[in-house]
C-alpha positions in Angstrom: -9.3 10.5 -16.3 -8.8 13.7 -14.9 -5.7 15.3 -13.9 -6.9 15.2 -10.4 -8.0 11.5 -10.1 -4.7 10.8 -11.5 -2.8 12.8 -8.4 -5.1 10.9 -6.3 -3.6 7.4 -7.2 -0.2 8.6 -7.5 -0.6 10.1 -3.9 -2.4 6.6 -2.8 0.3 4.5 -4.3 3.0 7.2 -2.4 1.8 6.8 0.8 1.4 2.4 0.5 5.5 3.0 -1.0 6.5 5.3 2.5 4.8 2.8 4.4 6.1 0.1 3.2 9.7 1.4 3.6 8.7 2.3 7.1 8.3 -1.5 7.9 12.3 -2.5 6.7 12.3 -5.8 7.8 10.2 -8.6 5.9 9.0 -10.0 8.8 6.8 -6.9 9.9 5.4 -6.9 6.5 4.4 -10.7 6.9 2.8 -9.6 10.1 1.6 -6.5 9.4 -0.2 -7.6 6.0 -2.4 -10.0 6.8 -3.9 -8.0 9.7 -4.7 -6.1 7.5 -6.6 -8.0 5.3 -4.2 -9.6 2.5 -4.0 -13.6 2.1 -0.9 -15.2 4.0 0.0 -16.7 1.0 1.0 -12.9 -1.0 1.8 -11.5 2.4 5.0 -14.2 2.3 6.2 -13.6 -1.3 5.7 -10.0 -1.4 8.4 -9.2 0.9 10.6 -11.8 -0.6 10.2 -9.9 -4.1 13.5 -7.8 -4.9 11.7 -5.4 -6.6 12.0 -1.5 -5.7 9.4 -0.3 -2.7 7.7 1.9 -5.6 6.8 -1.1 -7.8 5.8 -3.2 -4.9 3.4 -0.3 -3.8 1.6 -1.4 -7.0 0.9 -4.9 -5.9 -2.7 -6.8 -5.1 -1.1 -7.7 -2.0 -0.3 -4.2 -0.8 -3.5 -2.6 -2.3 -6.0 -5.8 -0.6 -4.7 -4.7 3.0 -3.7 -0.8 2.6 -7.3 0.0 1.2 -8.2 3.4 0.2 -10.4 2.5 3.2 -7.6 2.0 5.3 -6.2 5.2 3.7 -8.5 7.3 5.1 -8.8 5.9 8.4 -4.9 6.7 8.8 -5.6 10.2 7.9 -5.8 11.2 4.5 -7.8 13.0 2.8 -9.7 12.3 -0.7 -8.2 15.4 -3.7 -10.8 14.7 -5.8 -13.7 15.7 -2.4 -12.1 19.0 -1.7 
């Protein structure tokens, strides 16, 4: 894997982490994750975790909800295509 792809992956994880922190409350996370396509079970269990925001940004719950397509619709530009 080249450095550009690694940087792109890191940036996407970091942005997912920022959204996770922005949602702040557990009930907001439980409400937003299923709206993005995450299963209800994962949407309830993931915010209850005591793990850090950085760790939770890499879980299947956040990655299935905040997909690359969703991040692109939010305005993220793919570094690999620049």
